[in-house]
LUMDRENVEX-752109 format. One record per residue: chain; residue in one letter; x, y, z of N, C-alpha, C in turn; residue number from 1. Coordinates in nm, 4 decimals, padded with zeros to 6 digits. Layout:
chain->A; res->A; n_xx->X; n_yy->Y; n_zz->Z; ca_xx->X; ca_yy->Y; ca_zz->Z; c_xx->X; c_yy->Y; c_zz->Z; n->NUM
...
***
This chain:
chain->A; res->X; n_xx->03.2530; n_yy->12.3502; n_zz->07.3798; ca_xx->03.3244; ca_yy->12.2163; ca_zz->07.3261; c_xx->03.2862; c_yy->12.0953; c_zz->07.4258; n->1
chain->A; res->X; n_xx->03.1558; n_yy->12.0242; n_zz->07.3260; ca_xx->03.1088; ca_yy->11.9135; ca_zz->07.4447; c_xx->03.2002; c_yy->11.7538; c_zz->07.4087; n->2
chain->A; res->X; n_xx->03.1637; n_yy->11.7105; n_zz->07.4844; ca_xx->03.3029; ca_yy->11.5901; ca_zz->07.5385; c_xx->03.1335; c_yy->11.4865; c_zz->07.5659; n->3
chain->A; res->X; n_xx->03.1852; n_yy->11.3562; n_zz->07.5077; ca_xx->03.0619; ca_yy->11.2485; ca_zz->07.5201; c_xx->03.2001; c_yy->11.1430; c_zz->07.6031; n->4
chain->A; res->X; n_xx->03.1493; n_yy->11.0716; n_zz->07.7435; ca_xx->03.1693; ca_yy->10.9965; ca_zz->07.7772; c_xx->03.1941; c_yy->10.8546; c_zz->07.6902; n->5
chain->A; res->X; n_xx->03.2838; n_yy->10.7304; n_zz->07.6557; ca_xx->03.2935; ca_yy->10.6119; ca_zz->07.6348; c_xx->03.1767; c_yy->10.5287; c_zz->07.7635; n->6
chain->A; res->X; n_xx->03.2568; n_yy->10.5597; n_zz->07.8546; ca_xx->03.2301; ca_yy->10.4484; ca_zz->07.9369; c_xx->03.2101; c_yy->10.5358; c_zz->08.1090; n->7
chain->A; res->X; n_xx->03.1320; n_yy->10.4897; n_zz->08.2073; ca_xx->03.1257; ca_yy->10.5974; ca_zz->08.3218; c_xx->03.2424; c_yy->10.5315; c_zz->08.4250; n->8
chain->A; res->X; n_xx->03.3393; n_yy->10.4259; n_zz->08.3668; ca_xx->03.4516; ca_yy->10.4038; ca_zz->08.4357; c_xx->03.5711; c_yy->10.4525; c_zz->08.3996; n->9
chain->A; res->X; n_xx->03.5418; n_yy->10.4675; n_zz->08.2569; ca_xx->03.6894; ca_yy->10.5388; ca_zz->08.1840; c_xx->03.7141; c_yy->10.6404; c_zz->08.1723; n->10
chain->A; res->X; n_xx->03.8045; n_yy->10.6882; n_zz->08.1482; ca_xx->03.8883; ca_yy->10.8414; ca_zz->08.1742; c_xx->03.8873; c_yy->10.8961; c_zz->08.0248; n->11
chain->A; res->X; n_xx->03.8438; n_yy->10.8355; n_zz->07.9195; ca_xx->03.9129; ca_yy->10.8547; ca_zz->07.7507; c_xx->03.7181; c_yy->10.9322; c_zz->07.7486; n->12
chain->A; res->X; n_xx->03.7365; n_yy->11.0859; n_zz->07.6281; ca_xx->03.6203; ca_yy->11.1074; ca_zz->07.6389; c_xx->03.6472; c_yy->11.1657; c_zz->07.4625; n->13
chain->A; res->X; n_xx->03.4823; n_yy->11.1327; n_zz->07.3909; ca_xx->03.4997; ca_yy->11.1697; ca_zz->07.2879; c_xx->03.5025; c_yy->11.2646; c_zz->07.2094; n->14
chain->A; res->X; n_xx->03.5088; n_yy->11.4020; n_zz->07.1170; ca_xx->03.4943; ca_yy->11.4701; ca_zz->07.1232; c_xx->03.3746; c_yy->11.4739; c_zz->06.9732; n->15
chain->A; res->X; n_xx->03.3253; n_yy->11.6068; n_zz->06.9887; ca_xx->03.2317; ca_yy->11.6284; ca_zz->06.8667; c_xx->03.3031; c_yy->11.5588; c_zz->06.7466; n->16
chain->A; res->X; n_xx->03.3893; n_yy->11.6073; n_zz->06.7042; ca_xx->03.3950; ca_yy->11.5494; ca_zz->06.5598; c_xx->03.3906; c_yy->11.4544; c_zz->06.5312; n->17
chain->A; res->X; n_xx->03.4774; n_yy->11.3430; n_zz->06.6929; ca_xx->03.4585; ca_yy->11.2302; ca_zz->06.6625; c_xx->03.3804; c_yy->11.1055; c_zz->06.6439; n->18
chain->A; res->X; n_xx->03.2622; n_yy->11.1769; n_zz->06.7553; ca_xx->03.1429; ca_yy->11.1145; ca_zz->06.7609; c_xx->03.0898; c_yy->11.1494; c_zz->06.6045; n->19
chain->A; res->X; n_xx->03.0757; n_yy->11.2623; n_zz->06.5482; ca_xx->03.0172; ca_yy->11.2553; ca_zz->06.4257; c_xx->03.0570; c_yy->11.1529; c_zz->06.3262; n->20
chain->A; res->X; n_xx->03.2082; n_yy->11.1617; n_zz->06.3047; ca_xx->03.2713; ca_yy->11.0631; ca_zz->06.2454; c_xx->03.2344; c_yy->10.9425; c_zz->06.2464; n->21
chain->A; res->X; n_xx->03.2445; n_yy->10.8794; n_zz->06.3803; ca_xx->03.1732; ca_yy->10.7845; ca_zz->06.4263; c_xx->03.0344; c_yy->10.7056; c_zz->06.4222; n->22
chain->A; res->X; n_xx->02.9780; n_yy->10.7851; n_zz->06.3517; ca_xx->02.8563; ca_yy->10.8187; ca_zz->06.3377; c_xx->02.7889; c_yy->10.7694; c_zz->06.2049; n->23
chain->A; res->X; n_xx->02.8852; n_yy->10.8517; n_zz->06.0940; ca_xx->02.9425; ca_yy->10.8318; ca_zz->05.9600; c_xx->02.9530; c_yy->10.6837; c_zz->05.9349; n->24
chain->A; res->X; n_xx->03.0781; n_yy->10.6384; n_zz->06.0094; ca_xx->03.1185; ca_yy->10.4766; ca_zz->05.9481; c_xx->02.9988; c_yy->10.3896; c_zz->05.9951; n->25
chain->A; res->X; n_xx->02.9162; n_yy->10.3982; n_zz->06.0902; ca_xx->02.8634; ca_yy->10.3042; ca_zz->06.1411; c_xx->02.7240; c_yy->10.2989; c_zz->06.0507; n->26
chain->A; res->X; n_xx->02.7204; n_yy->10.4135; n_zz->06.0092; ca_xx->02.5186; ca_yy->10.3871; ca_zz->05.9508; c_xx->02.6369; c_yy->10.3145; c_zz->05.8085; n->27
chain->A; res->X; n_xx->02.7312; n_yy->10.3847; n_zz->05.7660; ca_xx->02.7549; ca_yy->10.3060; ca_zz->05.6423; c_xx->02.7786; c_yy->10.1619; c_zz->05.6409; n->28
chain->A; res->X; n_xx->02.8481; n_yy->10.1087; n_zz->05.7474; ca_xx->02.8739; ca_yy->09.9881; ca_zz->05.7599; c_xx->02.7209; c_yy->09.9178; c_zz->05.7922; n->29
chain->A; res->X; n_xx->02.6606; n_yy->09.9369; n_zz->05.8861; ca_xx->02.5067; ca_yy->09.9231; ca_zz->05.8650; c_xx->02.4284; c_yy->09.9216; c_zz->05.7178; n->30
chain->A; res->X; n_xx->02.3988; n_yy->10.0262; n_zz->05.6370; ca_xx->02.4058; ca_yy->10.0421; ca_zz->05.5405; c_xx->02.3995; c_yy->09.9254; c_zz->05.4441; n->31
chain->A; res->X; n_xx->02.5539; n_yy->09.8852; n_zz->05.4314; ca_xx->02.5845; ca_yy->09.7819; ca_zz->05.3259; c_xx->02.5808; c_yy->09.6217; c_zz->05.3897; n->32
chain->A; res->X; n_xx->02.5575; n_yy->09.6607; n_zz->05.5001; ca_xx->02.5115; ca_yy->09.4942; ca_zz->05.5996; c_xx->02.3491; c_yy->09.5197; c_zz->05.6021; n->33
chain->A; res->X; n_xx->02.2839; n_yy->09.5999; n_zz->05.5878; ca_xx->02.1458; ca_yy->09.5841; ca_zz->05.5325; c_xx->02.1283; c_yy->09.5317; c_zz->05.4245; n->34
chain->A; res->X; n_xx->02.1908; n_yy->09.6224; n_zz->05.2348; ca_xx->02.2343; ca_yy->09.5722; ca_zz->05.1843; c_xx->02.2509; c_yy->09.4003; c_zz->05.1309; n->35
chain->A; res->X; n_xx->02.2661; n_yy->09.3786; n_zz->05.2279; ca_xx->02.3491; ca_yy->09.1867; ca_zz->05.1529; c_xx->02.2348; c_yy->09.1133; c_zz->05.2886; n->36
chain->A; res->X; n_xx->02.1048; n_yy->09.1811; n_zz->05.2989; ca_xx->02.0281; ca_yy->09.1358; ca_zz->05.4441; c_xx->02.1426; c_yy->09.0540; c_zz->05.5710; n->37
chain->A; res->X; n_xx->02.2641; n_yy->09.1440; n_zz->05.6080; ca_xx->02.2927; ca_yy->09.0536; ca_zz->05.6973; c_xx->02.2558; c_yy->09.1134; c_zz->05.8496; n->38
chain->A; res->X; n_xx->02.0947; n_yy->09.2738; n_zz->05.8422; ca_xx->02.0859; ca_yy->09.2818; ca_zz->05.9256; c_xx->01.9350; c_yy->09.3186; c_zz->05.8753; n->39
chain->A; res->X; n_xx->01.8340; n_yy->09.3256; n_zz->05.9577; ca_xx->01.6974; ca_yy->09.3826; ca_zz->05.8865; c_xx->01.6714; c_yy->09.5333; c_zz->05.9101; n->40
chain->A; res->X; n_xx->01.7548; n_yy->09.6052; n_zz->05.9630; ca_xx->01.7588; ca_yy->09.7392; ca_zz->05.9121; c_xx->01.8701; c_yy->09.8319; c_zz->05.9571; n->41
chain->A; res->X; n_xx->01.8787; n_yy->09.9080; n_zz->05.9450; ca_xx->01.9475; ca_yy->10.0178; ca_zz->05.9752; c_xx->01.9676; c_yy->10.1506; c_zz->06.0898; n->42
chain->A; res->X; n_xx->01.9927; n_yy->10.0893; n_zz->06.2000; ca_xx->01.9661; ca_yy->10.1456; ca_zz->06.3288; c_xx->02.0238; c_yy->10.2864; c_zz->06.3242; n->43
chain->A; res->X; n_xx->02.1018; n_yy->10.3012; n_zz->06.2468; ca_xx->02.2339; ca_yy->10.3956; ca_zz->06.2237; c_xx->02.1187; c_yy->10.5740; c_zz->06.1806; n->44
chain->A; res->X; n_xx->02.0114; n_yy->10.5317; n_zz->06.1035; ca_xx->01.9751; ca_yy->10.6183; ca_zz->06.0078; c_xx->01.8153; c_yy->10.6470; c_zz->06.0802; n->45
chain->A; res->X; n_xx->01.7750; n_yy->10.6079; n_zz->06.1926; ca_xx->01.7032; ca_yy->10.6633; ca_zz->06.2961; c_xx->01.7340; c_yy->10.7602; c_zz->06.3741; n->46
chain->A; res->X; n_xx->01.8672; n_yy->10.7010; n_zz->06.4528; ca_xx->01.9507; ca_yy->10.8022; ca_zz->06.5612; c_xx->02.0013; c_yy->10.9268; c_zz->06.4618; n->47
chain->A; res->X; n_xx->02.0348; n_yy->11.0775; n_zz->06.5600; ca_xx->02.0672; ca_yy->11.1830; ca_zz->06.5336; c_xx->02.1721; c_yy->11.2246; c_zz->06.5648; n->48
chain->A; res->X; n_xx->02.2629; n_yy->11.2120; n_zz->06.4603; ca_xx->02.4001; ca_yy->11.2670; ca_zz->06.5318; c_xx->02.3789; c_yy->11.3913; c_zz->06.5793; n->49
chain->A; res->X; n_xx->02.5174; n_yy->11.4142; n_zz->06.6625; ca_xx->02.5045; ca_yy->11.5572; ca_zz->06.7569; c_xx->02.5443; c_yy->11.6512; c_zz->06.6130; n->50
chain->A; res->X; n_xx->02.4576; n_yy->11.7724; n_zz->06.6543; ca_xx->02.4818; ca_yy->11.9247; ca_zz->06.5682; c_xx->02.6190; c_yy->11.9836; c_zz->06.5875; n->51
chain->A; res->X; n_xx->02.6856; n_yy->12.0248; n_zz->06.4722; ca_xx->02.8314; ca_yy->12.0975; ca_zz->06.4393; c_xx->02.8250; c_yy->12.1996; c_zz->06.5217; n->52
chain->A; res->X; n_xx->02.9342; n_yy->12.2399; n_zz->06.5774; ca_xx->02.9171; ca_yy->12.3983; ca_zz->06.6822; c_xx->02.9787; c_yy->12.4244; c_zz->06.5944; n->53
chain->A; res->X; n_xx->02.9450; n_yy->12.6197; n_zz->06.4955; ca_xx->02.9492; ca_yy->12.6629; ca_zz->06.4673; c_xx->03.0493; c_yy->12.7623; c_zz->06.4989; n->54
chain->A; res->X; n_xx->03.1862; n_yy->12.7645; n_zz->06.4845; ca_xx->03.2845; ca_yy->12.8582; ca_zz->06.4897; c_xx->03.2414; c_yy->12.9875; c_zz->06.4598; n->55
chain->A; res->X; n_xx->03.2554; n_yy->13.1181; n_zz->06.5107; ca_xx->03.2722; ca_yy->13.2433; ca_zz->06.4693; c_xx->03.3694; c_yy->13.2951; c_zz->06.4028; n->56
chain->A; res->X; n_xx->03.3874; n_yy->13.3457; n_zz->06.2605; ca_xx->03.5080; ca_yy->13.3607; ca_zz->06.1968; c_xx->03.5604; c_yy->13.4789; c_zz->06.2768; n->57
chain->A; res->X; n_xx->03.7071; n_yy->13.4573; n_zz->06.2547; ca_xx->03.7918; ca_yy->13.5365; ca_zz->06.3227; c_xx->03.8412; c_yy->13.6444; c_zz->06.1609; n->58
chain->A; res->X; n_xx->03.8166; n_yy->13.7668; n_zz->06.1482; ca_xx->03.8439; ca_yy->13.8439; ca_zz->06.1183; c_xx->03.9335; c_yy->13.9503; c_zz->06.1485; n->59
chain->A; res->X; n_xx->04.0117; n_yy->14.0109; n_zz->06.0272; ca_xx->04.1066; ca_yy->14.1070; ca_zz->06.0643; c_xx->04.0144; c_yy->14.2592; c_zz->06.0403; n->60
chain->A; res->X; n_xx->04.0391; n_yy->14.3412; n_zz->06.1696; ca_xx->03.9960; ca_yy->14.4648; ca_zz->06.1808; c_xx->04.0388; c_yy->14.5583; c_zz->06.0682; n->61
chain->A; res->X; n_xx->04.0097; n_yy->14.6800; n_zz->06.0402; ca_xx->04.0596; ca_yy->14.7261; ca_zz->05.9553; c_xx->04.1058; c_yy->14.8555; c_zz->06.0244; n->62
chain->A; res->X; n_xx->04.1247; n_yy->14.8317; n_zz->06.1436; ca_xx->04.1966; ca_yy->14.9478; ca_zz->06.2009; c_xx->04.3532; c_yy->14.8238; c_zz->06.1821; n->63
chain->A; res->X; n_xx->04.3723; n_yy->14.7218; n_zz->06.2265; ca_xx->04.4806; ca_yy->14.6442; ca_zz->06.2130; c_xx->04.5313; c_yy->14.6475; c_zz->06.0883; n->64
chain->A; res->X; n_xx->04.4581; n_yy->14.6916; n_zz->05.9737; ca_xx->04.5403; ca_yy->14.6325; ca_zz->05.8340; c_xx->04.5447; c_yy->14.8097; c_zz->05.8205; n->65
chain->A; res->X; n_xx->04.4923; n_yy->14.8701; n_zz->05.8747; ca_xx->04.5801; ca_yy->15.0068; ca_zz->05.8507; c_xx->04.6934; c_yy->15.0572; c_zz->05.9375; n->66
chain->A; res->X; n_xx->04.6886; n_yy->14.9794; n_zz->06.0424; ca_xx->04.8417; ca_yy->15.0430; ca_zz->06.1142; c_xx->04.9471; c_yy->14.9410; c_zz->06.0225; n->67
chain->A; res->X; n_xx->04.9078; n_yy->14.7853; n_zz->05.9777; ca_xx->05.0027; ca_yy->14.7300; ca_zz->05.8998; c_xx->05.0746; c_yy->14.7970; c_zz->05.7687; n->68
chain->A; res->X; n_xx->04.9759; n_yy->14.8833; n_zz->05.7388; ca_xx->04.9867; ca_yy->14.9442; ca_zz->05.5559; c_xx->05.0668; c_yy->15.0829; c_zz->05.6455; n->69
chain->A; res->X; n_xx->05.0307; n_yy->15.0855; n_zz->05.7135; ca_xx->05.0595; ca_yy->15.2510; ca_zz->05.7622; c_xx->05.2958; c_yy->15.2192; c_zz->05.7968; n->70
chain->A; res->X; n_xx->05.2636; n_yy->15.0771; n_zz->05.8598; ca_xx->05.4329; ca_yy->15.0674; ca_zz->05.9017; c_xx->05.4830; c_yy->14.9985; c_zz->05.7766; n->71
chain->A; res->X; n_xx->05.4082; n_yy->14.9432; n_zz->05.7218; ca_xx->05.4585; ca_yy->14.9174; ca_zz->05.5928; c_xx->05.5442; c_yy->14.9990; c_zz->05.5049; n->72
chain->A; res->X; n_xx->05.4176; n_yy->15.0958; n_zz->05.4733; ca_xx->05.4929; ca_yy->15.2248; ca_zz->05.3415; c_xx->05.6067; c_yy->15.3067; c_zz->05.4796; n->73
chain->A; res->X; n_xx->05.6401; n_yy->15.2766; n_zz->05.5649; ca_xx->05.7296; ca_yy->15.3361; ca_zz->05.6166; c_xx->05.8482; c_yy->15.3030; c_zz->05.6395; n->74
chain->A; res->X; n_xx->05.8378; n_yy->15.1741; n_zz->05.5948; ca_xx->05.9952; ca_yy->15.0767; ca_zz->05.5810; c_xx->06.0638; c_yy->15.1738; c_zz->05.4010; n->75
chain->A; res->X; n_xx->06.1686; n_yy->15.1485; n_zz->05.4135; ca_xx->06.2413; ca_yy->15.1555; ca_zz->05.2831; c_xx->06.1778; c_yy->15.1204; c_zz->05.1493; n->76
chain->A; res->X; n_xx->06.1936; n_yy->15.1624; n_zz->05.0660; ca_xx->06.1520; ca_yy->15.0764; ca_zz->04.9529; c_xx->06.2205; c_yy->14.9338; c_zz->04.9401; n->77
chain->A; res->X; n_xx->06.3270; n_yy->14.9528; n_zz->04.9402; ca_xx->06.4697; ca_yy->14.8375; ca_zz->04.9551; c_xx->06.3527; c_yy->14.6986; c_zz->05.0385; n->78
chain->A; res->X; n_xx->06.3248; n_yy->14.7271; n_zz->05.1551; ca_xx->06.2487; ca_yy->14.6321; ca_zz->05.2323; c_xx->06.1451; c_yy->14.5925; c_zz->05.2219; n->79
chain->A; res->X; n_xx->06.0510; n_yy->14.7059; n_zz->05.1540; ca_xx->05.8683; ca_yy->14.6362; ca_zz->05.1009; c_xx->05.8942; c_yy->14.5216; c_zz->05.0143; n->80
chain->A; res->X; n_xx->05.9620; n_yy->14.4786; n_zz->04.9234; ca_xx->05.9933; ca_yy->14.3751; ca_zz->04.7846; c_xx->06.0897; c_yy->14.2686; c_zz->04.8858; n->81
chain->A; res->X; n_xx->06.1011; n_yy->14.2718; n_zz->04.9993; ca_xx->06.1717; ca_yy->14.0988; ca_zz->05.0368; c_xx->06.0821; c_yy->14.0285; c_zz->05.0685; n->82
***
């Protein structure tokens, strides 16, 4: 996980999700200001936000499902429906 420092002397770090959402917010605000001719151009359109990290999916293994099903079927029928 990447952390982005706010300033060198501060102890607060931004997460990747926070940086991405802040970039979107600033880009939207500057786009509105550009449309109203308050700024000459939107500088946020020229910058590139950091790439989102893809997490690997956590799947249930077939062996786990088989063992759960095995122990489930060992229970009395009354407890299976509760």
